[in-house]
NUTIRO-970411 format. One line per 3 residues: number of its first residue (from 1); their letters; for each residue x, y, z of N, C-alpha, C, O, CB. Coordinates in pm, whole numbers. Glycine has a CB too. Example, Ala and Ser with C-alpha at 12.3 -4.5 7.8 and 13.67 -1.06 7.14 Angstrom:
1> AS> 1319 -569 780 1230 -450 780 1320 -330 780 1424 -332 846 1131 -447 905  1285 -225 708 1367 -106 714 1290 3 787 1341 114 804 1408 -60 572
***
This chain:
1> MVF> 81 -115 2 0 -11 0 91 117 -9 46 216 -67 -92 -15 119  205 118 40 297 231 38 323 295 -116 360 410 -137 436 179 103  297 202 -211 332 257 -339 206 326 -416 218 388 -521 394 142 -425
4> LPA> 84 305 -348 -39 350 -410 -25 507 -441 -31 548 -557 -165 318 -313  -7 588 -337 -3 721 -372 94 775 -489 60 865 -566 27 785 -254  201 719 -493 285 746 -597 225 696 -730 218 767 -831 415 688 -568
7> FFS> 189 582 -725 126 528 -848 1 596 -903 -15 614 -1024 92 390 -822  -76 630 -822 -196 729 -870 -142 860 -909 -193 919 -1004 -307 756 -753  -47 908 -846 -9 1048 -871 46 1056 -1018 20 1151 -1092 104 1099 -762
10> VYA> 129 938 -1057 185 923 -1209 53 911 -1296 44 974 -1402 291 777 -1233  -31 842 -1260 -159 815 -1342 -236 950 -1377 -283 977 -1488 -261 715 -1257  -242 1038 -1253 -321 1146 -1286 -237 1250 -1355 -297 1330 -1428 -388 1198 -1165
13> KEH> -119 1260 -1344 -24 1335 -1433 -46 1307 -1585 -79 1386 -1673 122 1299 -1396  -18 1175 -1594 -50 1135 -1728 -159 1136 -1805 -156 1121 -1928 -28 1040 -1736  -273 1155 -1729 -401 1195 -1788 -461 1342 -1764 -576 1374 -1793 -499 1099 -1739
16> NLE> -383 1409 -1717 -403 1555 -1684 -518 1554 -1599 -618 1610 -1644 -425 1651 -1808  -526 1496 -1474 -633 1501 -1393 -581 1580 -1256 -468 1565 -1209 -688 1350 -1369  -679 1663 -1203 -645 1737 -1072 -666 1632 -962 -779 1607 -919 -741 1873 -1046
19> YAH> -571 1580 -925 -616 1462 -835 -510 1443 -734 -396 1474 -767 -640 1324 -918  -533 1393 -607 -428 1369 -506 -466 1242 -446 -584 1211 -431 -414 1483 -397  -370 1171 -412 -394 1020 -349 -310 1030 -220 -189 1043 -241 -337 880 -456
22> LKI> -347 1026 -98 -273 1049 26 -271 934 105 -377 875 127 -326 1157 103  -154 889 157 -151 777 274 -184 838 395 -117 931 439 -11 706 295  -297 787 462 -331 820 620 -303 719 717 -364 613 703 -478 848 643
25> DVQ> -232 729 803 -203 636 910 -320 668 1008 -339 780 1055 -49 655 977  -398 557 1034 -519 573 1125 -499 477 1235 -467 360 1215 -660 546 1051  -520 535 1363 -517 444 1487 -657 393 1501 -753 464 1470 -468 520 1624
28> PDK> -672 267 1551 -820 204 1559 -902 285 1620 -1019 264 1587 -834 76 1629  -886 381 1707 -1000 459 1785 -1014 585 1695 -1102 667 1721 -960 500 1955  -936 602 1599 -944 724 1499 -1028 684 1380 -1060 777 1306 -795 771 1446
31> LYP> -1069 564 1349 -1123 519 1214 -1261 610 1194 -1279 660 1083 -1157 340 1213  -1334 626 1275 -1468 688 1266 -1445 838 1250 -1506 891 1157 -1558 657 1396  -1366 913 1326 -1332 1046 1301 -1269 1078 1173 -1295 1185 1117 -1252 1087 1399
34> VLE> -1184 991 1121 -1114 1000 988 -1210 995 874 -1197 1074 780 -1013 888 971  -1310 901 878 -1418 879 788 -1510 998 790 -1554 1031 680 -1491 753 822  -1547 1070 898 -1622 1176 911 -1548 1291 834 -1604 1357 747 -1649 1202 1057
37> AAR> -1426 1309 870 -1340 1422 825 -1341 1417 674 -1357 1521 609 -1189 1412 882  -1324 1297 616 -1317 1271 459 -1457 1328 421 -1463 1413 332 -1296 1096 409  -1562 1289 479 -1701 1319 433 -1711 1470 424 -1757 1524 324 -1814 1259 533
40> LLG> -1664 1545 538 -1691 1681 528 -1602 1747 455 -1634 1855 405 -1701 1739 644  -1473 1692 435 -1359 1800 363 -1386 1777 223 -1302 1823 145 -1182 1770 397  -1481 1719 177 -1528 1692 34 -1426 1589 -48 -1404 1606 -168 -1537 1839 -46
43> FNG> -1367 1484 27 -1300 1374 -44 -1403 1299 -131 -1521 1280 -101 -1230 1276 57  -1341 1260 -241 -1415 1199 -344 -1427 1033 -305 -1527 967 -333 -1338 1229 -491  -1319 982 -241 -1337 856 -190 -1205 807 -103 -1111 881 -76 -1371 763 -310
46> LNI> -1215 675 -68 -1090 627 20 -1081 475 -22 -1173 399 -51 -1113 647 201  -944 453 -17 -903 306 -22 -888 255 120 -829 322 205 -766 284 -102  -938 143 146 -926 92 295 -834 -41 277 -857 -132 198 -1088 55 371
49> TVP> -726 -33 367 -646 -158 380 -634 -218 525 -691 -176 625 -507 -130 327  -559 -310 519 -545 -369 663 -513 -280 766 -433 -189 744 -445 -469 671  -574 -297 897 -654 -402 941 -818 -357 942 -899 -405 1022 -598 -443 1086
52> YKS> -848 -265 847 -970 -202 886 -1089 -247 773 -1198 -190 775 -944 -34 893  -1065 -330 696 -1170 -368 568 -1298 -410 622 -1400 -373 565 -1118 -494 469  -1304 -496 742 -1421 -542 807 -1474 -429 901 -1594 -405 906 -1391 -674 884
55> DVV> -1378 -357 979 -1432 -277 1088 -1492 -159 1031 -1578 -101 1097 -1329 -240 1190  -1456 -113 908 -1517 15 855 -1661 -3 800 -1723 98 769 -1428 73 740  -1713 -115 787 -1849 -144 734 -1950 -90 810 -2052 -55 752 -1875 -281 724
58> RYL> -1941 -77 931 -2039 -41 1052 -2048 117 1024 -2150 174 1061 -1973 -84 1223  -1954 186 967 -1968 327 958 -2024 380 817 -2027 500 791 -1833 387 988  -2062 293 741 -2082 326 604 -2227 366 604 -2303 326 693 -2047 207 503
61> DRI> -2272 451 497 -2423 481 483 -2493 374 396 -2611 340 412 -2448 627 416  -2410 326 304 -2470 220 227 -2342 121 176 -2228 163 158 -2559 289 98  -2382 -9 158 -2279 -102 117 -2328 -181 -9 -2447 -209 -24 -2244 -200 235
64> DTL> -2232 -215 -97 -2258 -286 -219 -2307 -429 -167 -2275 -480 -59 -2122 -293 -318  -2386 -481 -257 -2424 -615 -232 -2311 -737 -211 -2313 -825 -124 -2509 -647 -344  -2220 -718 -306 -2105 -793 -278 -2027 -777 -164 -1992 -870 -92 -2028 -780 -369
67> AEK> -2000 -655 -145 -1924 -617 -17 -1996 -660 105 -1926 -697 199 -1900 -464 -7  -2124 -662 118 -2205 -698 230 -2188 -849 215 -2163 -895 326 -2362 -641 227  -2192 -935 131 -2182 -1069 135 -2032 -1118 186 -2012 -1213 261 -2219 -1118 -4
70> IGA> -1953 -1049 140 -1805 -1070 180 -1787 -1037 321 -1733 -1118 396 -1705 -983 96  -1830 -919 363 -1829 -859 503 -1708 -777 504 -1655 -752 611 -1827 -967 624  -1667 -739 409 -1537 -641 400 -1533 -546 280 -1563 -581 166 -1403 -726 390
73> VNT> -1494 -427 313 -1485 -314 199 -1340 -257 182 -1271 -236 283 -1585 -184 238  -1299 -236 74 -1162 -178 34 -1180 -54 -30 -1083 22 -36 -1083 -267 -59  -1305 -17 -86 -1313 109 -151 -1437 179 -102 -1540 115 -81 -1313 92 -302
76> IVI> -1430 310 -83 -1533 389 -37 -1547 494 -137 -1443 553 -167 -1509 441 100  -1670 534 -203 -1694 634 -272 -1769 729 -193 -1839 683 -103 -1750 598 -385  -1767 874 -214 -1816 957 -123 -1901 1044 -218 -1843 1124 -290 -1707 1029 -38
79> RNE> -2035 1034 -222 -2137 1125 -303 -2232 1174 -220 -2295 1104 -140 -2212 1057 -415  -2251 1325 -238 -2345 1384 -150 -2316 1353 -23 -2407 1306 46 -2474 1351 -176  -2193 1372 30 -2166 1346 164 -2204 1212 227 -2200 1196 349 -2225 1443 233
82> KLY> -2239 1118 144 -2272 993 190 -2166 892 157 -2113 907 47 -2400 955 137  -2123 783 237 -2011 687 232 -2088 564 162 -2190 517 212 -1942 650 390  -2035 517 50 -2095 380 -25 -1959 308 -22 -1853 351 -66 -2167 400 -202
85> GYN> -1985 179 44 -1867 85 31 -1886 -27 -73 -1994 -77 -107 -1837 20 168  -1761 -60 -119 -1750 -149 -233 -1627 -242 -191 -1543 -213 -106 -1727 -65 -378  -1631 -365 -268 -1523 -453 -258 -1459 -491 -395 -1533 -558 -467 -1568 -573 -187
88> TDL> -1348 -464 -440 -1281 -501 -539 -1168 -605 -523 -1104 -643 -620 -1241 -394 -590  -1145 -650 -394 -1050 -753 -374 -1077 -880 -433 -984 -956 -459 -1032 -772 -244  -1195 -910 -457 -1251 -1049 -483 -1215 -1065 -646 -1156 -1165 -689 -1431 -1060 -445
91> YGA> -1256 -963 -725 -1216 -983 -854 -1055 -975 -879 -995 -1053 -953 -1290 -884 -933  -1003 -883 -816 -826 -861 -819 -772 -977 -788 -691 -1029 -865 -757 -752 -712  -810 -1035 -669 -733 -1154 -633 -775 -1262 -722 -679 -1326 -766 -751 -1193 -489
94> IRA> -881 -1298 -757 -927 -1417 -844 -845 -1402 -978 -780 -1496 -1022 -1099 -1416 -874  -851 -1279 -1041 -787 -1248 -1165 -633 -1258 -1140 -566 -1302 -1234 -831 -1104 -1219  -571 -1226 -1030 -431 -1258 -1006 -402 -1391 -1009 -304 -1427 -1075 -387 -1211 -887
97> IEE> -480 -1486 -939 -458 -1642 -921 -479 -1692 -1060 -403 -1783 -1093 -564 -1718 -810  -562 -1653 -1144 -590 -1740 -1264 -492 -1671 -1369 -454 -1739 -1464 -760 -1740 -1315  -454 -1554 -1356 -329 -1538 -1450 -215 -1611 -1423 -144 -1654 -1515 -283 -1407 -1455
100> KIK> -188 -1633 -1291 -74 -1698 -1247 -76 -1864 -1289 23 -1924 -1330 -66 -1673 -1089  -206 -1921 -1270 -210 -2053 -1298 -264 -2075 -1480 -283 -2185 -1533 -318 -2120 -1175  -277 -1976 -1528 -307 -1951 -1675 -425 -2043 -1706 -427 -2113 -1807 -177 -1984 -1775
103> RSI> -532 -2039 -1610 -661 -2108 -1647 -758 -2050 -1546 -723 -1972 -1457 -653 -2276 -1641  -888 -2094 -1565 -997 -2046 -1471 -991 -2153 -1352 -975 -2274 -1368 -1154 -2041 -1548  -1007 -2087 -1227 -1027 -2179 -1113 -1156 -2269 -1118 -1261 -2213 -1150 -1030 -2096 -988
106> NSR> -1157 -2399 -1088 -1282 -2456 -1096 -1296 -2575 -991 -1203 -2599 -914 -1305 -2502 -1239  -1400 -2639 -990 -1425 -2750 -875 -1307 -2847 -863 -1303 -2918 -763 -1560 -2840 -907  -1228 -2856 -941 -1131 -2954 -922 -1014 -2920 -817 -946 -3001 -755 -1075 -2983 -1055
109> DKC> -1008 -2776 -812 -896 -2711 -744 -921 -2709 -583 -1023 -2668 -527 -877 -2560 -803  -814 -2759 -526 -809 -2752 -362 -738 -2643 -327 -617 -2646 -348 -742 -2873 -288  -792 -2540 -275 -735 -2410 -237 -725 -2400 -63 -813 -2435 16 -838 -2287 -306
112> LVI> -604 -2347 -34 -566 -2330 98 -545 -2183 126 -438 -2136 85 -445 -2410 127  -634 -2100 192 -627 -1976 221 -571 -1940 366 -630 -1974 469 -752 -1929 198  -453 -1869 366 -403 -1851 512 -435 -1702 543 -398 -1610 471 -233 -1885 531
115> GTG> -507 -1687 656 -558 -1571 709 -696 -1555 723 -764 -1629 652 -517 -1475 644  -762 -1469 804 -901 -1448 822 -938 -1303 828 -1029 -1260 899 -945 -1516 943  -873 -1237 760 -936 -1085 764 -989 -1049 634 -1031 -1135 556 -828 -970 802
118> GAA> -988 -907 606 -1089 -870 504 -1040 -943 374 -1122 -1007 308 -1101 -704 484  -910 -935 336 -873 -991 224 -914 -1141 201 -954 -1185 94 -740 -974 218  -899 -1211 313 -910 -1351 318 -1080 -1376 280 -1119 -1467 207 -856 -1411 478
121> RAI> -1159 -1287 336 -1293 -1309 317 -1330 -1280 164 -1425 -1344 119 -1373 -1220 415  -1271 -1202 90 -1286 -1164 -46 -1233 -1300 -135 -1292 -1352 -230 -1195 -1019 -74  -1119 -1335 -81 -1068 -1452 -166 -1151 -1571 -167 -1185 -1634 -267 -935 -1495 -122
124> VQG> -1188 -1602 -21 -1263 -1731 -10 -1388 -1720 -81 -1423 -1817 -149 -1291 -1771 134  -1467 -1606 -76 -1595 -1587 -164 -1573 -1598 -294 -1657 -1659 -361 -1659 -1463 -149  -1464 -1546 -356 -1420 -1582 -506 -1407 -1723 -522 -1469 -1777 -613 -1282 -1519 -549
127> LIQ> -1330 -1792 -440 -1311 -1931 -459 -1444 -2026 -450 -1456 -2129 -514 -1210 -1973 -357  -1539 -1976 -362 -1640 -2038 -368 -1739 -2017 -466 -1834 -2095 -481 -1681 -2030 -269  -1720 -1906 -541 -1805 -1888 -647 -1751 -1985 -778 -1822 -2029 -868 -1809 -1727 -680
130> RKS> -1639 -2001 -764 -1576 -2094 -859 -1589 -2254 -839 -1551 -2344 -913 -1433 -2061 -858  -1657 -2259 -714 -1685 -2422 -676 -1573 -2502 -648 -1572 -2624 -663 -1751 -2501 -788  -1462 -2422 -598 -1350 -2501 -564 -1339 -2536 -421 -1388 -2457 -341 -1233 -2437 -605
133> SVT> -1274 -2658 -373 -1264 -2680 -248 -1180 -2575 -154 -1064 -2550 -189 -1216 -2804 -245  -1223 -2524 -58 -1148 -2419 35 -1121 -2471 169 -1204 -2539 229 -1230 -2287 54  -1000 -2437 221 -954 -2468 363 -908 -2330 394 -850 -2263 308 -835 -2590 380
136> VCY> -930 -2286 513 -888 -2165 564 -804 -2191 677 -843 -2270 763 -998 -2079 597  -687 -2130 688 -585 -2152 808 -590 -2026 893 -590 -1913 844 -425 -2178 756  -593 -2049 1010 -613 -1947 1116 -515 -1973 1221 -472 -2085 1250 -755 -1947 1175
139> REP> -480 -1855 1281 -389 -1861 1401 -461 -1867 1528 -579 -1833 1541 -299 -1743 1407  -384 -1915 1625 -433 -1925 1778 -363 -1809 1854 -248 -1778 1824 -390 -2078 1854  -430 -1746 1948 -558 -1775 1986 -658 -1707 1872 -625 -1612 1801 -581 -1720 2137
142> KSI> -771 -1766 1870 -869 -1701 1757 -888 -1556 1779 -898 -1518 1896 -1018 -1768 1758  -894 -1471 1685 -918 -1333 1677 -1071 -1316 1673 -1148 -1410 1661 -847 -1271 1555  -1112 -1175 1685 -1247 -1158 1656 -1281 -1189 1500 -1381 -1248 1461 -1286 -1013 1697
145> RTN> -1185 -1141 1424 -1220 -1177 1289 -1228 -1308 1243 -1298 -1338 1147 -1143 -1122 1212  -1145 -1407 1319 -1142 -1536 1282 -1284 -1605 1330 -1350 -1679 1258 -1013 -1602 1343  -1312 -1576 1435 -1461 -1623 1492 -1574 -1575 1398 -1667 -1649 1363 -1494 -1555 1648
148> SLM> -1558 -1434 1358 -1662 -1394 1269 -1661 -1475 1133 -1766 -1513 1082 -1648 -1244 1243  -1537 -1499 1076 -1547 -1564 941 -1587 -1726 976 -1644 -1792 889 -1390 -1547 851  -1561 -1776 1086 -1594 -1915 1107 -1766 -1925 1127 -1833 -2021 1090 -1505 -1970 1246
151> KDL> -1811 -1817 1186 -1958 -1812 1184 -2028 -1810 1058 -2127 -1879 1031 -2000 -1704 1252  -1972 -1727 982 -2041 -1703 851 -2008 -1810 752 -2092 -1834 664 -2001 -1567 791  -1898 -1878 756 -1860 -1973 640 -1834 -2117 695 -1782 -2196 616 -1725 -1921 563
154> RRK> -1864 -2160 815 -1833 -2271 855 -1894 -2386 772 -1834 -2492 754 -1863 -2274 983  -2024 -2358 719 -2077 -2474 628 -2024 -2484 500 -2047 -2579 426 -2216 -2466 606  -1948 -2380 469 -1909 -2377 318 -1738 -2438 293 -1700 -2518 207 -1926 -2198 262
157> VEF> -1662 -2372 392 -1527 -2408 400 -1493 -2477 531 -1567 -2473 630 -1444 -2290 382  -1374 -2543 525 -1298 -2594 615 -1206 -2515 702 -1136 -2438 636 -1238 -2675 556  -1185 -2512 826 -1098 -2439 912 -1001 -2522 989 -1035 -2622 1053 -1175 -2362 1002
160> IKN> -870 -2471 979 -756 -2563 1033 -673 -2455 1112 -671 -2338 1076 -661 -2648 905  -610 -2496 1211 -499 -2395 1292 -379 -2405 1210 -360 -2491 1125 -458 -2442 1459  -293 -2303 1243 -186 -2269 1173 -73 -2364 1281 -2 -2313 1367 -169 -2085 1156
163> TKE> -80 -2494 1253 18 -2585 1336 77 -2679 1248 72 -2667 1126 -51 -2664 1453  129 -2764 1303 193 -2866 1200 82 -2939 1126 108 -2985 1015 289 -2979 1275  -22 -2951 1169 -150 -3007 1083 -140 -2945 933 -164 -3013 834 -308 -2955 1158
166> IVR> -106 -2829 927 -132 -2751 823 -34 -2831 696 -70 -2832 578 -93 -2586 866  67 -2881 736 158 -2963 630 78 -3055 540 98 -3065 419 267 -3056 705  -20 -3125 612 -102 -3224 518 -177 -3145 421 -192 -3190 307 -206 -3318 597
169> FIS> -229 -3028 457 -312 -2956 356 -246 -2889 262 -294 -2882 149 -395 -2868 409  -121 -2826 292 -41 -2777 194 -3 -2865 81 5 -2821 -33 66 -2732 252  24 -3002 114 75 -3109 29 -33 -3129 -64 -7 -3147 -183 114 -3241 105
172> KAN> -166 -3127 -16 -293 -3166 -96 -328 -3043 -200 -380 -3065 -309 -427 -3194 12  -294 -2909 -152 -346 -2803 -216 -284 -2781 -343 -164 -2810 -355 -340 -2692 -139  -350 -2733 -443 -281 -2684 -570 -284 -2535 -593 -225 -2482 -687 -343 -2748 -690
175> IVC> -358 -2466 -498 -351 -2332 -484 -347 -2304 -357 -429 -2350 -278 -446 -2267 -542  -241 -2218 -318 -229 -2159 -194 -209 -2012 -182 -113 -1959 -238 -131 -2220 -133  -301 -1938 -107 -319 -1793 -104 -276 -1740 23 -332 -1779 125 -459 -1753 -128
178> NAT> -169 -1645 27 -139 -1568 141 -226 -1448 166 -209 -1349 95 -7 -1527 133  -328 -1449 270 -408 -1331 283 -380 -1256 404 -464 -1185 460 -546 -1363 279  -238 -1276 452 -197 -1213 572 -120 -1083 538 -116 -1044 421 -112 -1310 657
181> SAG> -62 -1020 630 27 -900 622 161 -942 584 245 -866 535 35 -821 755  181 -1084 611 326 -1118 604 371 -1108 465 303 -1148 371 357 -1258 657  491 -1052 454 536 -1013 312 504 -866 263 567 -814 171 468 -1110 212
184> MYP> 414 -811 321 382 -687 297 457 -574 382 483 -605 499 245 -684 313  492 -455 339 542 -359 416 474 -319 535 356 -288 519 559 -260 346  524 -312 655 671 -325 701 703 -450 742 800 -468 816 708 -238 810
187> HIN> 619 -560 696 647 -710 730 698 -781 618 651 -891 586 522 -784 776  802 -719 547 842 -775 427 928 -899 442 934 -979 348 912 -675 352  990 -919 550 1059 -1046 598 1003 -1135 669 1070 -1222 725 1157 -1026 664
190> ELP> 881 -1128 677 771 -1236 761 720 -1342 661 709 -1315 542 622 -1151 827  695 -1444 705 627 -1553 634 509 -1596 700 508 -1597 823 712 -1666 615  402 -1636 631 269 -1656 682 278 -1795 748 183 -1820 823 155 -1646 566
193> LKK> 370 -1886 735 367 -1998 802 516 -2020 846 610 -1964 789 303 -2110 719  531 -2108 954 654 -2149 999 751 -2205 898 705 -2285 816 634 -2239 1096  878 -2175 892 955 -2234 781 953 -2394 779 949 -2448 668 1102 -2184 791
196> QFI> 954 -2468 885 960 -2598 897 823 -2673 843 826 -2790 804 992 -2624 1040  715 -2599 845 598 -2652 796 609 -2639 631 567 -2730 559 473 -2574 862  662 -2530 583 680 -2503 441 778 -2627 380 750 -2695 281 750 -2346 420
199> AKA> 890 -2639 457 986 -2734 420 929 -2873 414 947 -2941 312 1098 -2728 511  861 -2921 518 810 -3051 531 701 -3051 398 697 -3153 328 738 -3078 692  626 -2949 369 525 -2971 265 570 -2984 119 511 -3041 27 434 -2863 271
202> AK> 704 -2912 118 780 -2950 -21 843 -3052 -47 897 -3069 -156 866 -2876 -55  849 -3152 65 917 -3293 47 830 -3378 -49 864 -3493 -77 933 -3375 193
***
């Protein structure tokens, strides 16, 4: 997400747009005040990233049907001082996966999703739409997000702990998705799984 402001600034310049894309660091207790400030200051919209994609939903005036089904928002459009929530993660993630495997995801695929936050919610819904088999890996102790996702999707996907048990699932899966912040700035040197689990699964 660090690169987004620079990316959009270049895009605006190339297309002669009067446009500014700013990165705003928000503390958990300041999420609502920041949204209200954006509304009153005439912002056109906001991008929402970790860890607020699920938390932000309660503060919106309206939410798109898909975003409501996913339970997470990554894009807010502000019109007439109203906040409208959308989710583009599903399409972006599924497209990225299908470009990587050079085919469409289907019912024969066995997918392992690591993480239970907003990005994971979008990816899981996309995989369910493709009718693939989905297993979600979560960390202990269970977070509020994990409990919420399990409540919403327990009948549609399998859940496992991020323990040595995961080795068996990695070995069987042909698609593995990291939906955690591991690997992203500032956690660029982190892994979503323990090295020994990855090593065992690779054998």
